[in-house]
N, C-alpha and C positions, 0 to 999 in steps of 0.2 A: 630427608624423609624419615630416616631412622630416629632422629631426635624427636620429631613430631609424634611418631608412634609411641616412643618411650614415654613422652610426657602424657599422652592420652591414657596409656596403661597405668601410669602412676596416679593420675587424677581420677580415674574411673571409680574407685571405692568411695570417694567423697561425694559422688553424685548418684550412686546406686541406692535404690530403695528396696526394702524387703519387709518381710513379716516374720514373726516368730511362729514356728510350728510347735505347739505346746508339747507334743510327744517326742520332740527331737532328742531329748536326753535319755529316752528309754531304749534307744537302739543298742546300747551297751548290754542290756539284759534281754532284748528281743529284737533281732534284726528285721523281723517282719514289719515292724513299725515304719521302716523307711524303704524296704526293698521287697516287692512282691515276688521276686525270683527266689527268695529264701524259702518259700513254701515247699515243704517236703525234703529239704536239704539234709535233714538229720537221719534219714532212712528209718524213721519210726514216728509214731504219733507223739507230738510234742504239745504241751500246754504251758503257757506262761501267765502268771497272775502278778500284777504289779500295782502297788498302792503307795502313794507318796503324799504326805501332808507337810507342805512347806510352811515354815514359820508357825507351827503348831497351834498355839492358843489364841492367836489374833482373829477377831471376827472378820470373815470374808477372806481369810488366807487361802492361797491356792491349794487345791487338792486334785490329784490325778488318780484315776482308777482305770486299769485296763486288763483285758484278758484276751489271749490269742491262742488259737488251736490250729495246727497245720500237720499234714501227713502226706507221705508219698503214695501214689498208686502205681506200684512197680510195673504191672503189666502194660499200662498205658504210657509210662515214662513221664507222668505228670505229677505235680504236687498241688494240693488244694489247701487253702487256709481261710480263716475268718478272724477278724480282730474287732473287738468292741471296746471303746474307750470313752471316758467322760472326764472332762477338765472343768473345774469350777474355780472362779476367782471373783470375789465380791458378789455382785448380783447377777453375774453372767455365767452361763454354762454352755459347754460345747460337747455334743455327743456325736461320735463317729461310729459307723458300722461299715466295715470294709471287707470285701471278699477278695481273695487272691488266687491266681492261677499261674502255675509255673510249668513250662515245658523243659524237660531235662534231656540233654544230648550227651552221650558218652563219646569223648574224643580220645580215647586210648589212655593217655596219662592223666586225664582229668575229666571233669564234667562241666559243660556250659549250660546254664539255665537262663531262660528268657521268661520274664514275668509280666503279668498285667494285674493291676488292682482296680477295683471298681466298688463304689459304695455311695454313701450319703453322709453329709454333715448337717446336724441340726444345731443352730445357735438360739439360745433362749435368754432373755433378760427379764428379771422380775423387778419391775420398777417400784413395787409397793415396799420393798426392803430399804428404800432410800428415804432419808429425812429431807423433805422438801423445804427449802428456804422461801420459795415463792409459791404460795398456795394456788396461783393461777397458771402454773406451768403445765401445759397440756401434756407434754411428754411424760412427766412424772405422775400424772393422774391416770395414765394407762395402767392396767393391771399387769400385763405381760406382753412381750413381743417375741415372735418366733420367726426364724428364717431357715430355709432349707436349701442346701447346695449340693450338686453332684460332686463326687470326688473320684478322680482317675489317676493312676500312676503306672509307670513302666519300669 
């Protein structure tokens, strides 16, 4: 039985599927990008602005812009924050607006924070920026497509 479990654990990464969260490398500069409980943890109003232009001069190269603001409300033992980000790559753009709520508990030697994040993600693709090889391609003849999804985190 232990051998079967070991084999399954070893093989799991080969069958797992995932997606890249574009803001995932920003947590080094702003932990609010991944953890809503971080809101208010610095005991002061904090603002972070981040801009990154990957591969500089290439047309359609990825660009990331984000701003976050968070602060503690000491009397209520809560932290509040908001984060707005935009990722562009090629003809696609993803814009996120996320609100964060953190409840902070003093445990004597440390603090425990529980957080909830809530917001919306808007994905937009501008098909007119592509050079169509097939003039009859209905997808490329659309001007723009947009989708909106709710976003929650803990």
